N, CA, C, O and CB atoms as a CASP TS submission, in Angstrom:
PFRMAT TS
TARGET T0000
AUTHOR 0000-0000-0000
METHOD Language model
MODEL 1
PARENT N/A
ATOM      1  N   MET     1       0.896  -1.185   0.006  1.00  0.00           N
ATOM      2  CA  MET     1       0.023   0.014   0.036  1.00  0.00           C
ATOM      3  C   MET     1       0.902   1.237  -0.006  1.00  0.00           C
ATOM      4  O   MET     1       1.922   1.277   0.683  1.00  0.00           O
ATOM      5  CB  MET     1      -0.897   0.041   1.313  1.00  0.00           C
ATOM      6  N   ALA     2       0.548   2.236  -0.789  1.00  0.00           N
ATOM      7  CA  ALA     2       1.237   3.356  -0.883  1.00  0.00           C
ATOM      8  C   ALA     2       1.328   4.252   0.483  1.00  0.00           C
ATOM      9  O   ALA     2       0.513   4.093   1.391  1.00  0.00           O
ATOM     10  CB  ALA     2       0.638   4.061  -1.976  1.00  0.00           C
ATOM     11  N   GLY     3       2.262   5.093   0.542  1.00  0.00           N
ATOM     12  CA  GLY     3       2.163   6.012   1.845  1.00  0.00           C
ATOM     13  C   GLY     3       1.225   6.966   1.757  1.00  0.00           C
ATOM     14  O   GLY     3       0.682   7.298   0.703  1.00  0.00           O
ATOM     15  N   LYS     4       0.979   7.486   2.966  1.00  0.00           N
ATOM     16  CA  LYS     4      -0.133   8.493   3.233  1.00  0.00           C
ATOM     17  C   LYS     4      -0.113   9.642   2.207  1.00  0.00           C
ATOM     18  O   LYS     4      -1.189   9.966   1.704  1.00  0.00           O
ATOM     19  CB  LYS     4       0.005   9.106   4.696  1.00  0.00           C
ATOM     20  N   HIS     5       1.069  10.317   1.835  1.00  0.00           N
ATOM     21  CA  HIS     5       0.956  11.403   0.938  1.00  0.00           C
ATOM     22  C   HIS     5       1.407  10.981  -0.449  1.00  0.00           C
ATOM     23  O   HIS     5       1.792  11.871  -1.208  1.00  0.00           O
ATOM     24  CB  HIS     5       1.746  12.576   1.436  1.00  0.00           C
ATOM     25  N   TYR     6       1.401   9.773  -0.846  1.00  0.00           N
ATOM     26  CA  TYR     6       1.788   9.413  -2.212  1.00  0.00           C
ATOM     27  C   TYR     6       0.768   9.909  -3.285  1.00  0.00           C
ATOM     28  O   TYR     6      -0.401   9.524  -3.263  1.00  0.00           O
ATOM     29  CB  TYR     6       1.939   7.886  -2.307  1.00  0.00           C
ATOM     30  N   ASN     7       1.188  10.669  -4.110  1.00  0.00           N
ATOM     31  CA  ASN     7       0.141  11.235  -5.066  1.00  0.00           C
ATOM     32  C   ASN     7       0.140  10.476  -6.397  1.00  0.00           C
ATOM     33  O   ASN     7       1.009  10.735  -7.230  1.00  0.00           O
ATOM     34  CB  ASN     7       0.407  12.779  -5.353  1.00  0.00           C
ATOM     35  N   THR     8      -0.782   9.567  -6.626  1.00  0.00           N
ATOM     36  CA  THR     8      -0.646   8.724  -7.902  1.00  0.00           C
ATOM     37  C   THR     8      -1.088   9.609  -9.102  1.00  0.00           C
ATOM     38  O   THR     8      -0.570   9.393 -10.197  1.00  0.00           O
ATOM     39  CB  THR     8      -1.576   7.343  -7.830  1.00  0.00           C
ATOM     40  N   LYS     9      -1.968  10.542  -8.968  1.00  0.00           N
ATOM     41  CA  LYS     9      -2.238  11.483 -10.055  1.00  0.00           C
ATOM     42  C   LYS     9      -1.155  12.154 -10.634  1.00  0.00           C
ATOM     43  O   LYS     9      -0.984  12.270 -11.848  1.00  0.00           O
ATOM     44  CB  LYS     9      -3.085  12.432  -9.660  1.00  0.00           C
ATOM     45  N   PHE    10      -0.433  12.589  -9.765  1.00  0.00           N
ATOM     46  CA  PHE    10       0.875  13.507 -10.130  1.00  0.00           C
ATOM     47  C   PHE    10       1.804  12.434 -11.022  1.00  0.00           C
ATOM     48  O   PHE    10       2.259  12.732 -12.126  1.00  0.00           O
ATOM     49  CB  PHE    10       1.822  14.126  -8.539  1.00  0.00           C
ATOM     50  N   ILE    11       2.008  11.175 -10.391  1.00  0.00           N
ATOM     51  CA  ILE    11       2.789  10.301 -10.970  1.00  0.00           C
ATOM     52  C   ILE    11       2.446   9.904 -12.343  1.00  0.00           C
ATOM     53  O   ILE    11       3.318   9.830 -13.208  1.00  0.00           O
ATOM     54  CB  ILE    11       2.853   9.278 -10.202  1.00  0.00           C
ATOM     55  N   HIS    12       1.192   9.642 -12.580  1.00  0.00           N
ATOM     56  CA  HIS    12       0.695   9.039 -13.839  1.00  0.00           C
ATOM     57  C   HIS    12       0.494  10.335 -14.740  1.00  0.00           C
ATOM     58  O   HIS    12       0.739  10.189 -15.938  1.00  0.00           O
ATOM     59  CB  HIS    12      -0.747   8.108 -13.620  1.00  0.00           C
ATOM     60  N   SER    13       0.109  11.488 -14.336  1.00  0.00           N
ATOM     61  CA  SER    13      -0.016  12.526 -15.289  1.00  0.00           C
ATOM     62  C   SER    13       1.222  13.411 -15.724  1.00  0.00           C
ATOM     63  O   SER    13       1.240  14.056 -16.773  1.00  0.00           O
ATOM     64  CB  SER    13      -0.984  13.358 -14.780  1.00  0.00           C
ATOM     65  N   VAL    14       2.270  13.371 -14.794  1.00  0.00           N
ATOM     66  CA  VAL    14       3.392  14.100 -14.905  1.00  0.00           C
ATOM     67  C   VAL    14       4.735  13.300 -14.988  1.00  0.00           C
ATOM     68  O   VAL    14       5.460  13.355 -15.981  1.00  0.00           O
ATOM     69  CB  VAL    14       3.391  14.979 -13.830  1.00  0.00           C
ATOM     70  N   ILE    15       4.995  12.607 -13.959  1.00  0.00           N
ATOM     71  CA  ILE    15       6.204  11.790 -14.077  1.00  0.00           C
ATOM     72  C   ILE    15       6.388  10.759 -15.217  1.00  0.00           C
ATOM     73  O   ILE    15       7.404  10.592 -15.891  1.00  0.00           O
ATOM     74  CB  ILE    15       6.319  11.093 -12.889  1.00  0.00           C
ATOM     75  N   SER    16       5.214  10.101 -15.304  1.00  0.00           N
ATOM     76  CA  SER    16       5.331   9.072 -16.530  1.00  0.00           C
ATOM     77  C   SER    16       5.566   9.609 -17.835  1.00  0.00           C
ATOM     78  O   SER    16       6.465   9.081 -18.489  1.00  0.00           O
ATOM     79  CB  SER    16       4.105   8.276 -16.698  1.00  0.00           C
ATOM     80  N   PRO    17       4.912  10.579 -18.348  1.00  0.00           N
ATOM     81  CA  PRO    17       5.333  11.313 -19.555  1.00  0.00           C
ATOM     82  C   PRO    17       6.618  11.780 -19.793  1.00  0.00           C
ATOM     83  O   PRO    17       7.221  11.713 -20.864  1.00  0.00           O
ATOM     84  CB  PRO    17       4.651  12.321 -19.677  1.00  0.00           C
ATOM     85  N   LEU    18       7.057  12.317 -18.621  1.00  0.00           N
ATOM     86  CA  LEU    18       8.445  12.917 -18.626  1.00  0.00           C
ATOM     87  C   LEU    18       9.518  11.680 -18.794  1.00  0.00           C
ATOM     88  O   LEU    18      10.471  11.791 -19.566  1.00  0.00           O
ATOM     89  CB  LEU    18       8.716  13.793 -17.161  1.00  0.00           C
ATOM     90  N   LYS    19       9.311  10.602 -18.085  1.00  0.00           N
ATOM     91  CA  LYS    19      10.213   9.475 -18.276  1.00  0.00           C
ATOM     92  C   LYS    19      10.042   8.960 -19.683  1.00  0.00           C
ATOM     93  O   LYS    19      11.052   8.539 -20.246  1.00  0.00           O
ATOM     94  CB  LYS    19       9.951   8.354 -17.241  1.00  0.00           C
ATOM     95  N   LYS    20       9.057   8.945 -20.227  1.00  0.00           N
ATOM     96  CA  LYS    20       8.823   8.499 -21.536  1.00  0.00           C
ATOM     97  C   LYS    20       9.455   9.367 -22.508  1.00  0.00           C
ATOM     98  O   LYS    20       9.715   8.820 -23.580  1.00  0.00           O
ATOM     99  CB  LYS    20       7.433   8.390 -21.801  1.00  0.00           C
ATOM    100  N   ASN    21       9.761  10.573 -22.394  1.00  0.00           N
ATOM    101  CA  ASN    21      10.441  11.729 -23.125  1.00  0.00           C
ATOM    102  C   ASN    21      11.865  11.629 -22.711  1.00  0.00           C
ATOM    103  O   ASN    21      12.589  12.443 -23.284  1.00  0.00           O
ATOM    104  CB  ASN    21       9.822  13.209 -22.765  1.00  0.00           C
ATOM    105  N   GLY    22      12.432  10.863 -21.891  1.00  0.00           N
ATOM    106  CA  GLY    22      13.958  10.994 -21.779  1.00  0.00           C
ATOM    107  C   GLY    22      14.325  11.629 -20.518  1.00  0.00           C
ATOM    108  O   GLY    22      15.530  11.640 -20.268  1.00  0.00           O
ATOM    109  N   PHE    23      13.481  12.193 -19.617  1.00  0.00           N
ATOM    110  CA  PHE    23      13.832  12.895 -18.422  1.00  0.00           C
ATOM    111  C   PHE    23      14.099  11.920 -17.446  1.00  0.00           C
ATOM    112  O   PHE    23      13.579  10.804 -17.462  1.00  0.00           O
ATOM    113  CB  PHE    23      12.809  13.836 -17.963  1.00  0.00           C
ATOM    114  N   THR    24      15.010  12.368 -16.474  1.00  0.00           N
ATOM    115  CA  THR    24      15.286  11.561 -15.271  1.00  0.00           C
ATOM    116  C   THR    24      14.461  12.117 -14.098  1.00  0.00           C
ATOM    117  O   THR    24      14.595  13.268 -13.683  1.00  0.00           O
ATOM    118  CB  THR    24      16.831  11.569 -14.923  1.00  0.00           C
ATOM    119  N   CYS    25      13.654  11.276 -13.628  1.00  0.00           N
ATOM    120  CA  CYS    25      12.745  11.705 -12.534  1.00  0.00           C
ATOM    121  C   CYS    25      13.206  10.737 -11.305  1.00  0.00           C
ATOM    122  O   CYS    25      12.876   9.551 -11.283  1.00  0.00           O
ATOM    123  CB  CYS    25      11.055  11.528 -12.974  1.00  0.00           C
ATOM    124  N   VAL    26      13.910  11.275 -10.395  1.00  0.00           N
ATOM    125  CA  VAL    26      14.455  10.559  -9.095  1.00  0.00           C
ATOM    126  C   VAL    26      13.714  10.981  -7.996  1.00  0.00           C
ATOM    127  O   VAL    26      13.589  12.198  -7.858  1.00  0.00           O
ATOM    128  CB  VAL    26      15.944  10.835  -8.776  1.00  0.00           C
ATOM    129  N   PRO    27      13.081  10.077  -7.006  1.00  0.00           N
ATOM    130  CA  PRO    27      12.470  10.375  -5.792  1.00  0.00           C
ATOM    131  C   PRO    27      13.770  10.845  -4.893  1.00  0.00           C
ATOM    132  O   PRO    27      14.842  10.246  -4.979  1.00  0.00           O
ATOM    133  CB  PRO    27      11.595   9.051  -5.194  1.00  0.00           C
ATOM    134  N   LEU    28      13.606  11.767  -4.183  1.00  0.00           N
ATOM    135  CA  LEU    28      14.611  12.221  -3.247  1.00  0.00           C
ATOM    136  C   LEU    28      14.781  11.106  -2.117  1.00  0.00           C
ATOM    137  O   LEU    28      13.766  10.501  -1.775  1.00  0.00           O
ATOM    138  CB  LEU    28      14.184  13.652  -2.628  1.00  0.00           C
ATOM    139  N   PRO    29      15.870  10.831  -1.583  1.00  0.00           N
ATOM    140  CA  PRO    29      16.117   9.779  -0.667  1.00  0.00           C
ATOM    141  C   PRO    29      15.329  10.070   0.702  1.00  0.00           C
ATOM    142  O   PRO    29      14.846   9.155   1.369  1.00  0.00           O
ATOM    143  CB  PRO    29      17.678   9.641  -0.445  1.00  0.00           C
ATOM    144  N   LYS    30      15.248  11.312   1.033  1.00  0.00           N
ATOM    145  CA  LYS    30      14.631  11.495   2.414  1.00  0.00           C
ATOM    146  C   LYS    30      13.098  11.663   2.386  1.00  0.00           C
ATOM    147  O   LYS    30      12.394  11.526   3.386  1.00  0.00           O
ATOM    148  CB  LYS    30      15.247  12.752   3.110  1.00  0.00           C
ATOM    149  N   SER    31      12.599  12.001   1.037  1.00  0.00           N
ATOM    150  CA  SER    31      11.396  12.182   0.966  1.00  0.00           C
ATOM    151  C   SER    31      10.810  11.532  -0.324  1.00  0.00           C
ATOM    152  O   SER    31      11.102  12.076  -1.390  1.00  0.00           O
ATOM    153  CB  SER    31      11.191  13.516   1.106  1.00  0.00           C
ATOM    154  N   LYS    32      10.039  10.461  -0.341  1.00  0.00           N
ATOM    155  CA  LYS    32       9.485   9.800  -1.478  1.00  0.00           C
ATOM    156  C   LYS    32       8.350  10.733  -2.254  1.00  0.00           C
ATOM    157  O   LYS    32       7.826  10.335  -3.295  1.00  0.00           O
ATOM    158  CB  LYS    32       8.868   8.420  -0.965  1.00  0.00           C
ATOM    159  N   ASN    33       8.076  11.800  -1.750  1.00  0.00           N
ATOM    160  CA  ASN    33       7.038  12.683  -2.100  1.00  0.00           C
ATOM    161  C   ASN    33       7.540  13.783  -2.996  1.00  0.00           C
ATOM    162  O   ASN    33       6.759  14.557  -3.550  1.00  0.00           O
ATOM    163  CB  ASN    33       6.414  13.234  -0.892  1.00  0.00           C
ATOM    164  N   LYS    34       8.924  13.855  -3.145  1.00  0.00           N
ATOM    165  CA  LYS    34       9.626  14.987  -3.968  1.00  0.00           C
ATOM    166  C   LYS    34      10.609  14.412  -4.928  1.00  0.00           C
ATOM    167  O   LYS    34      11.323  13.464  -4.599  1.00  0.00           O
ATOM    168  CB  LYS    34      10.402  16.019  -3.032  1.00  0.00           C
ATOM    169  N   TYR    35      10.661  14.933  -6.048  1.00  0.00           N
ATOM    170  CA  TYR    35      11.317  14.516  -7.164  1.00  0.00           C
ATOM    171  C   TYR    35      12.275  15.371  -7.668  1.00  0.00           C
ATOM    172  O   TYR    35      11.956  16.557  -7.748  1.00  0.00           O
ATOM    173  CB  TYR    35      10.493  14.246  -8.085  1.00  0.00           C
ATOM    174  N   SER    36      13.583  14.975  -8.093  1.00  0.00           N
ATOM    175  CA  SER    36      14.583  15.749  -8.942  1.00  0.00           C
ATOM    176  C   SER    36      14.345  15.335 -10.394  1.00  0.00           C
ATOM    177  O   SER    36      14.314  14.162 -10.764  1.00  0.00           O
ATOM    178  CB  SER    36      16.139  15.447  -8.505  1.00  0.00           C
ATOM    179  N   ILE    37      14.190  16.331 -11.135  1.00  0.00           N
ATOM    180  CA  ILE    37      13.756  16.267 -12.520  1.00  0.00           C
ATOM    181  C   ILE    37      14.999  16.875 -13.474  1.00  0.00           C
ATOM    182  O   ILE    37      15.338  18.038 -13.252  1.00  0.00           O
ATOM    183  CB  ILE    37      12.311  17.147 -12.682  1.00  0.00           C
ATOM    184  N   SER    38      15.629  16.187 -14.439  1.00  0.00           N
ATOM    185  CA  SER    38      16.433  16.747 -15.259  1.00  0.00           C
ATOM    186  C   SER    38      16.582  15.899 -16.413  1.00  0.00           C
ATOM    187  O   SER    38      16.089  14.772 -16.440  1.00  0.00           O
ATOM    188  CB  SER    38      17.590  17.054 -14.656  1.00  0.00           C
ATOM    189  N   LYS    39      17.300  16.436 -17.455  1.00  0.00           N
ATOM    190  CA  LYS    39      17.371  15.721 -18.653  1.00  0.00           C
ATOM    191  C   LYS    39      18.894  15.646 -19.206  1.00  0.00           C
ATOM    192  O   LYS    39      19.476  16.709 -19.424  1.00  0.00           O
ATOM    193  CB  LYS    39      16.409  16.396 -19.666  1.00  0.00           C
ATOM    194  N   GLU    40      19.519  14.470 -19.426  1.00  0.00           N
ATOM    195  CA  GLU    40      20.840  14.510 -19.876  1.00  0.00           C
ATOM    196  C   GLU    40      22.016  15.514 -19.237  1.00  0.00           C
ATOM    197  O   GLU    40      22.833  16.197 -19.854  1.00  0.00           O
ATOM    198  CB  GLU    40      20.676  14.790 -21.224  1.00  0.00           C
ATOM    199  N   GLY    41      21.824  15.374 -17.770  1.00  0.00           N
ATOM    200  CA  GLY    41      22.733  16.329 -17.019  1.00  0.00           C
ATOM    201  C   GLY    41      22.607  17.559 -17.058  1.00  0.00           C
ATOM    202  O   GLY    41      23.509  18.264 -16.605  1.00  0.00           O
ATOM    203  N   GLY    42      21.384  18.155 -17.642  1.00  0.00           N
ATOM    204  CA  GLY    42      21.222  19.468 -17.786  1.00  0.00           C
ATOM    205  C   GLY    42      20.645  20.143 -16.378  1.00  0.00           C
ATOM    206  O   GLY    42      20.835  19.613 -15.283  1.00  0.00           O
ATOM    207  N   LEU    43      20.057  21.146 -16.526  1.00  0.00           N
ATOM    208  CA  LEU    43      19.401  21.916 -15.204  1.00  0.00           C
ATOM    209  C   LEU    43      18.451  21.028 -14.593  1.00  0.00           C
ATOM    210  O   LEU    43      17.759  20.256 -15.256  1.00  0.00           O
ATOM    211  CB  LEU    43      18.583  23.330 -15.548  1.00  0.00           C
ATOM    212  N   GLU    44      18.403  21.123 -13.322  1.00  0.00           N
ATOM    213  CA  GLU    44      17.757  20.185 -12.393  1.00  0.00           C
ATOM    214  C   GLU    44      16.717  20.967 -11.675  1.00  0.00           C
ATOM    215  O   GLU    44      16.998  22.045 -11.151  1.00  0.00           O
ATOM    216  CB  GLU    44      18.768  19.523 -11.392  1.00  0.00           C
ATOM    217  N   ILE    45      15.359  20.383 -11.632  1.00  0.00           N
ATOM    218  CA  ILE    45      14.421  21.116 -10.704  1.00  0.00           C
ATOM    219  C   ILE    45      13.978  20.026  -9.758  1.00  0.00           C
ATOM    220  O   ILE    45      13.914  18.848 -10.112  1.00  0.00           O
ATOM    221  CB  ILE    45      13.134  21.843 -11.475  1.00  0.00           C
ATOM    222  N   ARG    46      13.646  20.486  -8.432  1.00  0.00           N
ATOM    223  CA  ARG    46      13.124  19.693  -7.477  1.00  0.00           C
ATOM    224  C   ARG    46      11.722  19.990  -7.137  1.00  0.00           C
ATOM    225  O   ARG    46      11.513  21.156  -6.803  1.00  0.00           O
ATOM    226  CB  ARG    46      13.909  19.758  -6.380  1.00  0.00           C
ATOM    227  N   VAL    47      10.791  19.246  -7.149  1.00  0.00           N
ATOM    228  CA  VAL    47       9.454  19.398  -7.057  1.00  0.00           C
ATOM    229  C   VAL    47       8.760  18.521  -6.087  1.00  0.00           C
ATOM    230  O   VAL    47       9.123  17.359  -5.903  1.00  0.00           O
ATOM    231  CB  VAL    47       8.935  19.241  -8.275  1.00  0.00           C
ATOM    232  N   HIS    48       7.724  19.091  -5.441  1.00  0.00           N
ATOM    233  CA  HIS    48       6.860  18.316  -4.553  1.00  0.00           C
ATOM    234  C   HIS    48       5.786  17.504  -5.279  1.00  0.00           C
ATOM    235  O   HIS    48       5.124  18.054  -6.160  1.00  0.00           O
ATOM    236  CB  HIS    48       6.202  19.236  -3.580  1.00  0.00           C
ATOM    237  N   ALA    49       5.618  16.464  -5.015  1.00  0.00           N
ATOM    238  CA  ALA    49       4.667  15.459  -5.918  1.00  0.00           C
ATOM    239  C   ALA    49       3.187  15.883  -5.677  1.00  0.00           C
ATOM    240  O   ALA    49       2.433  15.160  -5.026  1.00  0.00           O
ATOM    241  CB  ALA    49       4.845  13.747  -5.461  1.00  0.00           C
ATOM    242  N   GLY    50       2.831  16.940  -6.155  1.00  0.00           N
ATOM    243  CA  GLY    50       1.530  17.352  -6.110  1.00  0.00           C
ATOM    244  C   GLY    50       1.146  18.336  -7.433  1.00  0.00           C
ATOM    245  O   GLY    50       2.024  18.796  -8.163  1.00  0.00           O
ATOM    246  N   MET    51      -0.123  18.557  -7.607  1.00  0.00           N
ATOM    247  CA  MET    51      -0.547  19.306  -8.758  1.00  0.00           C
ATOM    248  C   MET    51      -0.267  20.749  -8.435  1.00  0.00           C
ATOM    249  O   MET    51      -0.434  21.511  -9.387  1.00  0.00           O
ATOM    250  CB  MET    51      -2.048  19.061  -9.107  1.00  0.00           C
ATOM    251  N   SER    52       0.115  21.283  -7.320  1.00  0.00           N
ATOM    252  CA  SER    52       0.490  22.683  -7.022  1.00  0.00           C
ATOM    253  C   SER    52       1.820  23.037  -7.653  1.00  0.00           C
ATOM    254  O   SER    52       2.155  24.216  -7.762  1.00  0.00           O
ATOM    255  CB  SER    52       0.561  22.918  -5.502  1.00  0.00           C
ATOM    256  N   CYS    53       2.486  22.170  -8.018  1.00  0.00           N
ATOM    257  CA  CYS    53       3.835  22.394  -8.805  1.00  0.00           C
ATOM    258  C   CYS    53       3.798  22.237 -10.210  1.00  0.00           C
ATOM    259  O   CYS    53       4.792  22.390 -10.921  1.00  0.00           O
ATOM    260  CB  CYS    53       4.876  21.484  -8.375  1.00  0.00           C
ATOM    261  N   TYR    54       2.645  21.928 -10.635  1.00  0.00           N
ATOM    262  CA  TYR    54       2.326  21.669 -12.153  1.00  0.00           C
ATOM    263  C   TYR    54       2.798  22.755 -13.082  1.00  0.00           C
ATOM    264  O   TYR    54       3.512  22.577 -14.068  1.00  0.00           O
ATOM    265  CB  TYR    54       0.789  21.523 -12.383  1.00  0.00           C
ATOM    266  N   HIS    55       2.248  24.062 -12.594  1.00  0.00           N
ATOM    267  CA  HIS    55       2.496  25.228 -13.476  1.00  0.00           C
ATOM    268  C   HIS    55       4.034  25.730 -13.578  1.00  0.00           C
ATOM    269  O   HIS    55       4.601  25.971 -14.644  1.00  0.00           O
ATOM    270  CB  HIS    55       1.616  26.394 -12.950  1.00  0.00           C
ATOM    271  N   PRO    56       4.609  25.847 -12.300  1.00  0.00           N
ATOM    272  CA  PRO    56       6.062  25.993 -12.220  1.00  0.00           C
ATOM    273  C   PRO    56       7.043  24.997 -12.828  1.00  0.00           C
ATOM    274  O   PRO    56       8.145  25.325 -13.266  1.00  0.00           O
ATOM    275  CB  PRO    56       6.361  26.054 -10.920  1.00  0.00           C
ATOM    276  N   LEU    57       6.587  23.828 -12.822  1.00  0.00           N
ATOM    277  CA  LEU    57       7.442  22.811 -13.580  1.00  0.00           C
ATOM    278  C   LEU    57       7.070  22.954 -15.021  1.00  0.00           C
ATOM    279  O   LEU    57       8.006  22.990 -15.819  1.00  0.00           O
ATOM    280  CB  LEU    57       7.211  21.274 -13.081  1.00  0.00           C
ATOM    281  N   ARG    58       5.982  23.030 -15.430  1.00  0.00           N
ATOM    282  CA  ARG    58       5.626  23.384 -16.941  1.00  0.00           C
ATOM    283  C   ARG    58       6.438  24.643 -17.512  1.00  0.00           C
ATOM    284  O   ARG    58       6.972  24.585 -18.619  1.00  0.00           O
ATOM    285  CB  ARG    58       3.993  23.737 -17.063  1.00  0.00           C
ATOM    286  N   ARG    59       6.501  25.740 -16.733  1.00  0.00           N
ATOM    287  CA  ARG    59       7.289  26.880 -17.232  1.00  0.00           C
ATOM    288  C   ARG    59       8.656  26.536 -17.216  1.00  0.00           C
ATOM    289  O   ARG    59       9.340  26.848 -18.191  1.00  0.00           O
ATOM    290  CB  ARG    59       7.088  28.117 -16.460  1.00  0.00           C
ATOM    291  N   PHE    60       9.226  25.864 -16.135  1.00  0.00           N
ATOM    292  CA  PHE    60      10.680  25.460 -16.196  1.00  0.00           C
ATOM    293  C   PHE    60      11.087  24.465 -17.341  1.00  0.00           C
ATOM    294  O   PHE    60      12.188  24.593 -17.876  1.00  0.00           O
ATOM    295  CB  PHE    60      11.051  24.813 -14.864  1.00  0.00           C
ATOM    296  N   LEU    61      10.251  23.517 -17.709  1.00  0.00           N
ATOM    297  CA  LEU    61      10.325  22.527 -18.778  1.00  0.00           C
ATOM    298  C   LEU    61      10.336  23.311 -20.211  1.00  0.00           C
ATOM    299  O   LEU    61      11.115  23.000 -21.111  1.00  0.00           O
ATOM    300  CB  LEU    61       9.045  21.485 -18.650  1.00  0.00           C
ATOM    301  N   LYS    62       9.473  24.259 -20.305  1.00  0.00           N
ATOM    302  CA  LYS    62       9.322  25.073 -21.509  1.00  0.00           C
ATOM    303  C   LYS    62      10.372  26.074 -21.906  1.00  0.00           C
ATOM    304  O   LYS    62      10.721  26.286 -23.068  1.00  0.00           O
ATOM    305  CB  LYS    62       8.155  25.766 -21.391  1.00  0.00           C
ATOM    306  N   ASN    63      10.872  26.709 -20.762  1.00  0.00           N
ATOM    307  CA  ASN    63      11.939  27.711 -20.861  1.00  0.00           C
ATOM    308  C   ASN    63      13.406  27.050 -21.046  1.00  0.00           C
ATOM    309  O   ASN    63      14.277  27.507 -21.786  1.00  0.00           O
ATOM    310  CB  ASN    63      11.898  28.607 -19.550  1.00  0.00           C
ATOM    311  N   ASN    64      13.520  25.927 -20.266  1.00  0.00           N
ATOM    312  CA  ASN    64      14.915  25.211 -20.413  1.00  0.00           C
ATOM    313  C   ASN    64      15.063  24.224 -21.420  1.00  0.00           C
ATOM    314  O   ASN    64      16.113  24.110 -22.051  1.00  0.00           O
ATOM    315  CB  ASN    64      15.292  24.532 -19.211  1.00  0.00           C
ATOM    316  N   TYR    65      13.987  23.445 -21.622  1.00  0.00           N
ATOM    317  CA  TYR    65      14.058  22.347 -22.492  1.00  0.00           C
ATOM    318  C   TYR    65      13.105  22.259 -23.613  1.00  0.00           C
ATOM    319  O   TYR    65      12.891  21.212 -24.224  1.00  0.00           O
ATOM    320  CB  TYR    65      13.941  21.241 -21.767  1.00  0.00           C
ATOM    321  N   ASN    66      12.539  23.388 -23.866  1.00  0.00           N
ATOM    322  CA  ASN    66      11.462  23.609 -24.982  1.00  0.00           C
ATOM    323  C   ASN    66      10.542  22.420 -24.943  1.00  0.00           C
ATOM    324  O   ASN    66      10.217  21.922 -26.021  1.00  0.00           O
ATOM    325  CB  ASN    66      12.115  23.754 -26.502  1.00  0.00           C
ATOM    326  N   PHE    67      10.131  21.960 -23.930  1.00  0.00           N
ATOM    327  CA  PHE    67       9.220  20.695 -23.784  1.00  0.00           C
ATOM    328  C   PHE    67       7.842  21.186 -23.165  1.00  0.00           C
ATOM    329  O   PHE    67       7.723  21.634 -22.025  1.00  0.00           O
ATOM    330  CB  PHE    67       9.945  19.500 -22.760  1.00  0.00           C
ATOM    331  N   ASP    68       6.935  21.049 -23.989  1.00  0.00           N
ATOM    332  CA  ASP    68       5.401  21.311 -23.601  1.00  0.00           C
ATOM    333  C   ASP    68       4.750  20.127 -22.968  1.00  0.00           C
ATOM    334  O   ASP    68       4.405  19.148 -23.630  1.00  0.00           O
ATOM    335  CB  ASP    68       4.519  21.680 -24.880  1.00  0.00           C
ATOM    336  N   LEU    69       4.576  20.234 -21.603  1.00  0.00           N
ATOM    337  CA  LEU    69       4.080  19.072 -20.792  1.00  0.00           C
ATOM    338  C   LEU    69       2.569  18.889 -21.177  1.00  0.00           C
ATOM    339  O   LEU    69       2.065  17.789 -20.952  1.00  0.00           O
ATOM    340  CB  LEU    69       4.270  19.335 -19.154  1.00  0.00           C
ATOM    341  N   GLU    70       1.851  19.828 -21.708  1.00  0.00           N
ATOM    342  CA  GLU    70       0.391  19.844 -21.881  1.00  0.00           C
ATOM    343  C   GLU    70       0.129  18.971 -23.047  1.00  0.00           C
ATOM    344  O   GLU    70      -0.916  18.323 -23.106  1.00  0.00           O
ATOM    345  CB  GLU    70      -0.199  21.291 -22.094  1.00  0.00           C
ATOM    346  N   ASN    71       1.077  18.920 -24.030  1.00  0.00           N
ATOM    347  CA  ASN    71       0.922  17.920 -25.172  1.00  0.00           C
ATOM    348  C   ASN    71       1.034  16.425 -24.927  1.00  0.00           C
ATOM    349  O   ASN    71       0.914  15.616 -25.848  1.00  0.00           O
ATOM    350  CB  ASN    71       1.912  18.213 -26.154  1.00  0.00           C
ATOM    351  N   TYR    72       1.271  16.066 -23.646  1.00  0.00           N
ATOM    352  CA  TYR    72       1.556  14.736 -23.225  1.00  0.00           C
ATOM    353  C   TYR    72       0.503  14.150 -22.141  1.00  0.00           C
ATOM    354  O   TYR    72       0.642  13.009 -21.700  1.00  0.00           O
ATOM    355  CB  TYR    72       2.984  14.735 -22.660  1.00  0.00           C
TER
END
């Protein structure tokens, strides 16, 4: 059974498409509810696994990797 704050909606709608498109999404060791996201050793962003981080993450990906998360 998943932990109390494990957000499956975020995992399925954000993390899974990023992994399919070559991004590295690693849960942080001390908190399985936070992720470190980067691509090919580029800039890294750390986000909380919740939909409140969706728009800042979307902006970061668009500005730094020219990747539009809304298309996936």
